[in-house]
ROROVEX-671680 format. One record per residue: residue number from 1; residue in one letter; chain; y, x, z of N, C-alpha, C in turn. Coordinates in steps of 0.05 Angstrom, whole numbers. Example, Ala and Ser with C-alpha at 12.3 -4.5 7.8 and 13.67 -1.06 7.14 Angstrom:
# residues 2
1 | A | A | -114 | 264 | 156 | -90 | 246 | 156 | -66 | 264 | 156
2 | S | A | -45 | 257 | 142 | -21 | 273 | 143 | 1 | 258 | 157
//
This chain:
# residues 213
1 | M | A | -191 | -188 | -19 | -214 | -181 | -3 | -240 | -183 | -19
2 | N | A | -243 | -204 | -35 | -267 | -207 | -51 | -272 | -183 | -70
3 | T | A | -250 | -173 | -81 | -253 | -150 | -99 | -264 | -126 | -85
4 | I | A | -255 | -122 | -61 | -264 | -99 | -45 | -293 | -101 | -39
5 | K | A | -303 | -125 | -32 | -331 | -129 | -26 | -349 | -124 | -49
6 | R | A | -340 | -130 | -74 | -357 | -127 | -97 | -360 | -99 | -106
7 | T | A | -342 | -80 | -98 | -344 | -53 | -108 | -366 | -38 | -93
8 | S | A | -379 | -20 | -108 | -400 | -3 | -96 | -389 | 23 | -87
9 | M | A | -363 | 28 | -89 | -351 | 53 | -81 | -350 | 54 | -50
10 | P | A | -359 | 76 | -38 | -358 | 79 | -9 | -330 | 77 | 2
11 | I | A | -328 | 65 | 25 | -302 | 61 | 38 | -288 | 87 | 43
12 | C | A | -303 | 108 | 51 | -290 | 134 | 56 | -277 | 145 | 31
13 | L | A | -289 | 140 | 7 | -278 | 150 | -17 | -252 | 135 | -24
14 | L | A | -252 | 109 | -18 | -227 | 94 | -22 | -205 | 104 | -4
15 | V | A | -212 | 111 | 20 | -192 | 122 | 38 | -181 | 148 | 28
16 | L | A | -199 | 166 | 18 | -189 | 192 | 7 | -171 | 188 | -17
17 | I | A | -178 | 169 | -34 | -161 | 164 | -58 | -134 | 154 | -49
18 | G | A | -134 | 137 | -28 | -108 | 127 | -18 | -91 | 150 | -7
19 | L | A | -104 | 168 | 8 | -89 | 190 | 19 | -78 | 208 | -2
20 | F | A | -94 | 215 | -22 | -84 | 232 | -44 | -63 | 218 | -60
21 | G | A | -65 | 192 | -63 | -45 | 177 | -78 | -18 | 179 | -64
22 | C | A | -19 | 176 | -37 | 6 | 178 | -21 | 18 | 206 | -24
23 | A | A | 1 | 226 | -24 | 11 | 253 | -26 | 25 | 258 | -53
24 | T | A | 13 | 246 | -74 | 25 | 249 | -101 | 53 | 237 | -102
25 | L | A | 57 | 214 | -89 | 83 | 201 | -88 | 103 | 217 | -72
26 | A | A | 94 | 230 | -51 | 112 | 244 | -32 | 122 | 270 | -44
27 | Y | A | 106 | 283 | -61 | 114 | 309 | -71 | 121 | 306 | -101
28 | A | A | 146 | 302 | -107 | 155 | 299 | -134 | 156 | 326 | -148
29 | A | A | 158 | 326 | -174 | 159 | 352 | -189 | 183 | 368 | -180
30 | K | A | 180 | 394 | -178 | 201 | 411 | -169 | 224 | 410 | -188
31 | P | A | 249 | 405 | -178 | 272 | 404 | -197 | 278 | 432 | -208
32 | P | A | 291 | 433 | -231 | 297 | 459 | -243 | 315 | 476 | -226
33 | E | A | 313 | 502 | -228 | 329 | 520 | -212 | 359 | 518 | -220
34 | N | A | 375 | 515 | -200 | 404 | 513 | -205 | 416 | 540 | -208
35 | I | A | 429 | 546 | -230 | 442 | 571 | -235 | 466 | 574 | -216
36 | L | A | 479 | 552 | -209 | 503 | 552 | -192 | 495 | 554 | -163
37 | K | A | 511 | 567 | -147 | 506 | 570 | -119 | 522 | 548 | -103
38 | N | A | 510 | 539 | -81 | 523 | 520 | -63 | 533 | 496 | -78
39 | G | A | 516 | 485 | -95 | 524 | 461 | -111 | 526 | 436 | -94
40 | D | A | 515 | 436 | -70 | 517 | 412 | -52 | 537 | 416 | -30
41 | F | A | 551 | 439 | -30 | 573 | 445 | -11 | 564 | 446 | 18
42 | D | A | 539 | 453 | 23 | 529 | 456 | 50 | 544 | 480 | 63
43 | L | A | 553 | 499 | 47 | 567 | 522 | 57 | 597 | 519 | 52
44 | N | A | 607 | 494 | 54 | 635 | 488 | 48 | 641 | 495 | 19
45 | L | A | 662 | 510 | 13 | 668 | 517 | -15 | 660 | 545 | -22
46 | E | A | 642 | 557 | -6 | 633 | 585 | -12 | 621 | 586 | -40
47 | G | A | 630 | 606 | -55 | 620 | 610 | -82 | 636 | 596 | -104
48 | W | A | 655 | 579 | -95 | 672 | 564 | -114 | 700 | 575 | -114
49 | H | A | 713 | 572 | -137 | 741 | 581 | -141 | 758 | 558 | -149
50 | H | A | 784 | 561 | -145 | 803 | 541 | -155 | 829 | 554 | -163
51 | W | A | 843 | 541 | -180 | 868 | 551 | -190 | 887 | 528 | -197
52 | T | A | 912 | 532 | -191 | 932 | 512 | -200 | 956 | 526 | -213
53 | H | A | 966 | 513 | -233 | 989 | 522 | -248 | 1014 | 520 | -230
54 | A | A | 1035 | 535 | -236 | 1060 | 534 | -221 | 1072 | 506 | -221
55 | D | A | 1066 | 490 | -241 | 1077 | 463 | -243 | 1060 | 442 | -228
56 | A | A | 1038 | 451 | -216 | 1020 | 432 | -202 | 1016 | 441 | -173
57 | A | A | 1004 | 423 | -157 | 997 | 430 | -130 | 972 | 414 | -122
58 | A | A | 953 | 427 | -110 | 928 | 413 | -102 | 916 | 428 | -78
59 | L | A | 903 | 412 | -60 | 889 | 423 | -37 | 860 | 419 | -42
60 | F | A | 844 | 441 | -39 | 815 | 441 | -44 | 802 | 445 | -17
61 | Q | A | 785 | 426 | -8 | 772 | 429 | 18 | 746 | 414 | 19
62 | P | A | 728 | 421 | 38 | 704 | 405 | 41 | 710 | 380 | 57
63 | E | A | 694 | 359 | 52 | 697 | 335 | 68 | 670 | 325 | 75
64 | G | A | 667 | 313 | 99 | 641 | 305 | 109 | 634 | 276 | 103
65 | K | A | 622 | 263 | 123 | 609 | 237 | 119 | 629 | 215 | 110
66 | K | A | 654 | 219 | 115 | 674 | 199 | 106 | 673 | 196 | 76
67 | A | A | 666 | 217 | 62 | 665 | 216 | 32 | 638 | 206 | 22
68 | E | A | 619 | 200 | 40 | 592 | 190 | 33 | 578 | 209 | 13
69 | P | A | 572 | 233 | 22 | 559 | 253 | 4 | 534 | 243 | -10
70 | I | A | 530 | 251 | -34 | 506 | 244 | -49 | 482 | 260 | -39
71 | V | A | 486 | 286 | -33 | 465 | 303 | -22 | 477 | 319 | 1
72 | G | A | 462 | 323 | 22 | 472 | 338 | 45 | 494 | 324 | 60
73 | K | A | 511 | 340 | 73 | 531 | 329 | 92 | 559 | 333 | 83
74 | K | A | 564 | 347 | 60 | 591 | 353 | 52 | 595 | 350 | 22
75 | V | A | 620 | 347 | 14 | 628 | 346 | -14 | 653 | 363 | -17
76 | A | A | 661 | 367 | -42 | 687 | 381 | -47 | 708 | 360 | -52
77 | Y | A | 730 | 361 | -38 | 752 | 342 | -41 | 776 | 356 | -53
78 | V | A | 787 | 345 | -74 | 811 | 356 | -87 | 833 | 336 | -83
79 | K | A | 852 | 343 | -65 | 875 | 326 | -59 | 898 | 336 | -76
80 | I | A | 907 | 320 | -95 | 927 | 328 | -114 | 955 | 319 | -105
81 | G | A | 972 | 339 | -100 | 1000 | 332 | -92 | 1019 | 331 | -115
82 | K | A | 1013 | 346 | -136 | 1030 | 347 | -160 | 1012 | 352 | -183
83 | Q | A | 1012 | 335 | -203 | 991 | 336 | -224 | 995 | 357 | -245
84 | G | A | 1019 | 368 | -248 | 1023 | 387 | -270 | 1027 | 372 | -297
85 | N | A | 1030 | 388 | -318 | 1036 | 376 | -344 | 1013 | 376 | -364
86 | A | A | 990 | 386 | -355 | 967 | 387 | -373 | 941 | 387 | -356
87 | V | A | 919 | 379 | -369 | 894 | 376 | -354 | 885 | 402 | -342
88 | W | A | 890 | 425 | -355 | 881 | 450 | -345 | 898 | 462 | -322
89 | H | A | 919 | 447 | -314 | 936 | 457 | -293 | 923 | 456 | -265
90 | I | A | 901 | 442 | -262 | 886 | 442 | -237 | 856 | 447 | -244
91 | Q | A | 845 | 468 | -233 | 818 | 476 | -241 | 800 | 482 | -216
92 | F | A | 775 | 473 | -218 | 755 | 479 | -198 | 730 | 489 | -212
93 | Y | A | 720 | 513 | -204 | 699 | 525 | -221 | 683 | 546 | -206
94 | Q | A | 661 | 555 | -219 | 645 | 577 | -209 | 639 | 596 | -231
95 | Q | A | 639 | 622 | -224 | 635 | 644 | -243 | 629 | 669 | -227
96 | P | A | 619 | 691 | -240 | 608 | 691 | -267 | 577 | 688 | -265
97 | F | A | 565 | 681 | -286 | 536 | 680 | -288 | 529 | 683 | -318
98 | T | A | 504 | 688 | -324 | 495 | 694 | -351 | 482 | 670 | -364
99 | L | A | 490 | 665 | -389 | 477 | 645 | -406 | 467 | 659 | -431
100 | E | A | 443 | 650 | -440 | 430 | 664 | -462 | 431 | 649 | -488
101 | K | A | 435 | 664 | -510 | 436 | 652 | -537 | 410 | 637 | -544
102 | G | A | 413 | 614 | -555 | 390 | 598 | -564 | 378 | 581 | -542
103 | T | A | 386 | 584 | -517 | 375 | 569 | -495 | 391 | 543 | -491
104 | T | A | 376 | 522 | -486 | 389 | 496 | -480 | 393 | 494 | -450
105 | Y | A | 417 | 485 | -442 | 424 | 481 | -414 | 435 | 453 | -409
106 | T | A | 433 | 444 | -385 | 446 | 419 | -376 | 465 | 425 | -353
107 | Y | A | 489 | 414 | -355 | 509 | 417 | -335 | 515 | 389 | -324
108 | S | A | 510 | 385 | -298 | 514 | 358 | -287 | 529 | 359 | -261
109 | L | A | 542 | 337 | -254 | 556 | 334 | -229 | 560 | 305 | -222
110 | W | A | 564 | 300 | -196 | 572 | 274 | -186 | 601 | 274 | -179
111 | A | A | 615 | 253 | -186 | 644 | 252 | -181 | 653 | 223 | -176
112 | K | A | 675 | 221 | -161 | 689 | 196 | -157 | 719 | 202 | -152
113 | S | A | 735 | 182 | -154 | 764 | 186 | -151 | 776 | 162 | -135
114 | E | A | 801 | 166 | -125 | 813 | 145 | -108 | 820 | 120 | -125
115 | K | A | 823 | 123 | -151 | 827 | 101 | -170 | 819 | 112 | -197
116 | P | A | 814 | 95 | -217 | 805 | 104 | -243 | 823 | 126 | -255
117 | R | A | 810 | 147 | -266 | 823 | 169 | -279 | 803 | 183 | -296
118 | T | A | 813 | 202 | -312 | 795 | 219 | -328 | 796 | 248 | -317
119 | A | A | 776 | 263 | -324 | 774 | 291 | -318 | 758 | 305 | -341
120 | V | A | 757 | 331 | -341 | 743 | 345 | -362 | 723 | 365 | -351
121 | M | A | 697 | 361 | -358 | 676 | 380 | -352 | 676 | 401 | -374
122 | R | A | 670 | 426 | -367 | 668 | 446 | -388 | 653 | 471 | -379
123 | I | A | 640 | 484 | -399 | 627 | 510 | -396 | 641 | 528 | -415
124 | L | A | 650 | 551 | -405 | 665 | 570 | -422 | 661 | 599 | -414
125 | H | A | 672 | 616 | -431 | 672 | 645 | -425 | 695 | 651 | -407
126 | Q | A | 690 | 666 | -386 | 711 | 674 | -368 | 726 | 698 | -378
127 | G | A | 749 | 693 | -391 | 765 | 715 | -403 | 771 | 710 | -432
128 | D | A | 790 | 725 | -441 | 798 | 723 | -469 | 775 | 727 | -488
129 | P | A | 770 | 710 | -509 | 787 | 688 | -518 | 781 | 660 | -506
130 | W | A | 768 | 659 | -483 | 763 | 634 | -469 | 747 | 614 | -486
131 | N | A | 726 | 624 | -500 | 709 | 606 | -516 | 696 | 584 | -498
132 | E | A | 697 | 560 | -508 | 685 | 538 | -494 | 659 | 530 | -508
133 | Y | A | 637 | 529 | -493 | 611 | 522 | -504 | 604 | 493 | -501
134 | A | A | 616 | 480 | -482 | 613 | 451 | -478 | 638 | 440 | -464
135 | R | A | 648 | 418 | -473 | 672 | 406 | -462 | 671 | 376 | -467
136 | Q | A | 677 | 360 | -446 | 677 | 331 | -450 | 694 | 318 | -429
137 | T | A | 710 | 298 | -437 | 725 | 281 | -419 | 707 | 260 | -407
138 | I | A | 709 | 256 | -380 | 693 | 237 | -366 | 711 | 217 | -352
139 | N | A | 701 | 193 | -348 | 717 | 171 | -335 | 707 | 167 | -307
140 | L | A | 725 | 173 | -287 | 718 | 170 | -259 | 728 | 143 | -248
141 | S | A | 715 | 135 | -226 | 724 | 110 | -213 | 719 | 114 | -183
142 | E | A | 723 | 93 | -167 | 720 | 94 | -138 | 691 | 97 | -130
143 | T | A | 672 | 93 | -148 | 644 | 94 | -143 | 632 | 121 | -153
144 | W | A | 614 | 133 | -137 | 601 | 157 | -146 | 585 | 152 | -171
145 | K | A | 588 | 170 | -191 | 573 | 170 | -215 | 564 | 198 | -222
146 | E | A | 541 | 201 | -235 | 533 | 227 | -244 | 538 | 229 | -274
147 | F | A | 549 | 252 | -282 | 555 | 258 | -310 | 540 | 283 | -318
148 | F | A | 531 | 285 | -343 | 519 | 310 | -351 | 524 | 315 | -381
149 | I | A | 523 | 341 | -388 | 525 | 351 | -415 | 501 | 369 | -420
150 | T | A | 487 | 365 | -442 | 466 | 383 | -450 | 475 | 397 | -475
151 | F | A | 473 | 424 | -476 | 484 | 440 | -498 | 466 | 464 | -503
152 | K | A | 469 | 475 | -526 | 453 | 499 | -534 | 473 | 522 | -538
153 | M | A | 467 | 545 | -525 | 485 | 568 | -526 | 484 | 580 | -554
154 | T | A | 508 | 587 | -564 | 511 | 600 | -590 | 510 | 630 | -589
155 | N | A | 513 | 641 | -565 | 512 | 671 | -562 | 506 | 677 | -533
156 | D | A | 499 | 702 | -528 | 495 | 712 | -501 | 522 | 715 | -487
157 | D | A | 524 | 708 | -462 | 549 | 711 | -447 | 542 | 718 | -418
158 | V | A | 550 | 742 | -410 | 544 | 751 | -382 | 567 | 744 | -363
159 | S | A | 588 | 731 | -374 | 611 | 723 | -357 | 619 | 694 | -363
160 | S | A | 601 | 676 | -356 | 606 | 648 | -362 | 618 | 634 | -338
161 | R | A | 631 | 611 | -343 | 643 | 595 | -322 | 635 | 566 | -326
162 | A | A | 630 | 552 | -303 | 625 | 523 | -304 | 646 | 510 | -286
163 | G | A | 659 | 489 | -296 | 680 | 477 | -279 | 688 | 450 | -288
164 | I | A | 708 | 440 | -274 | 720 | 414 | -281 | 750 | 418 | -278
165 | I | A | 765 | 406 | -296 | 795 | 408 | -295 | 806 | 381 | -291
166 | L | A | 828 | 380 | -274 | 836 | 355 | -262 | 866 | 350 | -263
167 | G | A | 881 | 365 | -279 | 910 | 362 | -280 | 919 | 337 | -295
168 | A | A | 945 | 334 | -296 | 959 | 313 | -311 | 957 | 285 | -299
169 | Q | A | 942 | 282 | -277 | 940 | 256 | -263 | 940 | 261 | -233
170 | K | A | 958 | 247 | -219 | 960 | 250 | -190 | 941 | 230 | -176
171 | V | A | 915 | 236 | -179 | 894 | 219 | -168 | 873 | 237 | -155
172 | D | A | 868 | 234 | -130 | 849 | 252 | -116 | 820 | 248 | -126
173 | V | A | 804 | 270 | -123 | 777 | 270 | -134 | 757 | 282 | -114
174 | W | A | 733 | 271 | -113 | 711 | 282 | -96 | 688 | 290 | -115
175 | L | A | 676 | 313 | -109 | 654 | 324 | -125 | 630 | 330 | -108
176 | D | A | 606 | 327 | -119 | 582 | 334 | -104 | 559 | 339 | -123
177 | H | A | 538 | 353 | -112 | 513 | 358 | -126 | 518 | 368 | -155
178 | I | A | 531 | 391 | -157 | 537 | 402 | -183 | 514 | 421 | -191
179 | R | A | 503 | 417 | -215 | 480 | 433 | -224 | 484 | 444 | -252
180 | L | A | 473 | 467 | -257 | 471 | 479 | -284 | 443 | 491 | -286
181 | Y | A | 427 | 483 | -305 | 400 | 492 | -306 | 390 | 492 | -335
182 | E | A | 368 | 506 | -340 | 356 | 507 | -367 | 342 | 481 | -373
183 | G | A | 345 | 473 | -399 | 330 | 450 | -409 | 346 | 424 | -410
184 | E | A | 332 | 403 | -417 | 344 | 376 | -418 | 350 | 365 | -390
185 | Y | A | 365 | 343 | -389 | 372 | 331 | -364 | 347 | 323 | -348
186 | V | A | 347 | 329 | -322 | 326 | 321 | -304 | 338 | 306 | -280
187 | A | A | 330 | 281 | -277 | 339 | 265 | -254 | 325 | 275 | -229
188 | D | A | 340 | 278 | -207 | 328 | 287 | -182 | 336 | 269 | -159
189 | I | A | 350 | 247 | -164 | 358 | 228 | -143 | 349 | 200 | -151
190 | D | A | 333 | 187 | -135 | 322 | 161 | -141 | 345 | 141 | -145
191 | G | A | 342 | 125 | -166 | 361 | 103 | -171 | 387 | 112 | -185
192 | A | A | 389 | 138 | -192 | 413 | 147 | -205 | 414 | 137 | -234
193 | E | A | 437 | 130 | -244 | 441 | 122 | -271 | 462 | 140 | -283
194 | P | A | 455 | 164 | -293 | 474 | 184 | -302 | 489 | 175 | -327
195 | Q | A | 513 | 184 | -330 | 530 | 178 | -353 | 528 | 202 | -372
196 | A | A | 512 | 200 | -393 | 509 | 223 | -411 | 534 | 226 | -428
197 | V | A | 543 | 250 | -432 | 565 | 255 | -449 | 558 | 277 | -469
198 | E | A | 570 | 276 | -492 | 564 | 296 | -512 | 587 | 316 | -515
199 | P | A | 580 | 341 | -518 | 602 | 361 | -523 | 619 | 353 | -546
200 | S | A | 645 | 358 | -544 | 664 | 350 | -564 | 658 | 362 | -591
201 | D | A | 650 | 387 | -591 | 646 | 401 | -616 | 619 | 415 | -615
202 | K | A | 606 | 419 | -639 | 581 | 433 | -640 | 585 | 463 | -639
203 | L | A | 608 | 473 | -648 | 614 | 501 | -648 | 633 | 507 | -624
204 | T | A | 634 | 533 | -616 | 652 | 540 | -595 | 681 | 538 | -604
205 | T | A | 698 | 532 | -585 | 727 | 531 | -591 | 740 | 552 | -574
206 | T | A | 766 | 558 | -579 | 780 | 578 | -565 | 801 | 566 | -547
207 | W | A | 808 | 580 | -526 | 829 | 571 | -508 | 855 | 567 | -522
208 | A | A | 861 | 584 | -542 | 886 | 581 | -556 | 889 | 554 | -570
209 | A | A | 866 | 543 | -578 | 867 | 517 | -592 | 868 | 494 | -572
210 | L | A | 862 | 498 | -547 | 860 | 477 | -527 | 881 | 477 | -505
211 | K | A | 895 | 499 | -502 | 912 | 502 | -478 | 935 | 482 | -477
212 | N | A | 942 | 470 | -500 | 964 | 451 | -499 | 955 | 422 | -495
213 | L | A | 929 | 418 | -491 | 919 | 391 | -487 | 926 | 380 | -460
//
């Protein structure tokens, strides 16, 4: 109180500063535009695709508040009945979209699993020779975590795919708030502690070199 009495600043001005200060806190910087559609699954799985190998079986469906969504009211739930013989035997992805040579992008997602397991995030060309521009194994647990990869495109690609592959382990997975945008990683959820991962290789790799993993 003594400090306030000693100031010569009008009370009305102090009030205005307080109001503008509150407004600044309320309106955070606009997050980068998400290249992916329906990344928070508000429209269930609209815009997303999935595929399973003949040796695997999985059910892909939206799930509500039981899954404790990170954003919105729904998540993507992958219930794995048969894991297959390789990580690529169960796939969840979105395509096609354009990525530009020389541009830096960040691919991020939130994920958890019924018990600890691994999964693989990746950005690749949709179609032969299945060039991968970013690929990294991530470690999931029963707690939601955010993972991201920042990478620079080596060429223009008008038929790109962003996804996660979940085969080889019979452990269910939940996904939410999946983003792909230009630039370095940008946090948009208070209190989040993202797990940064680095692409496995600096150069693109081909599907032929990876399909047996």
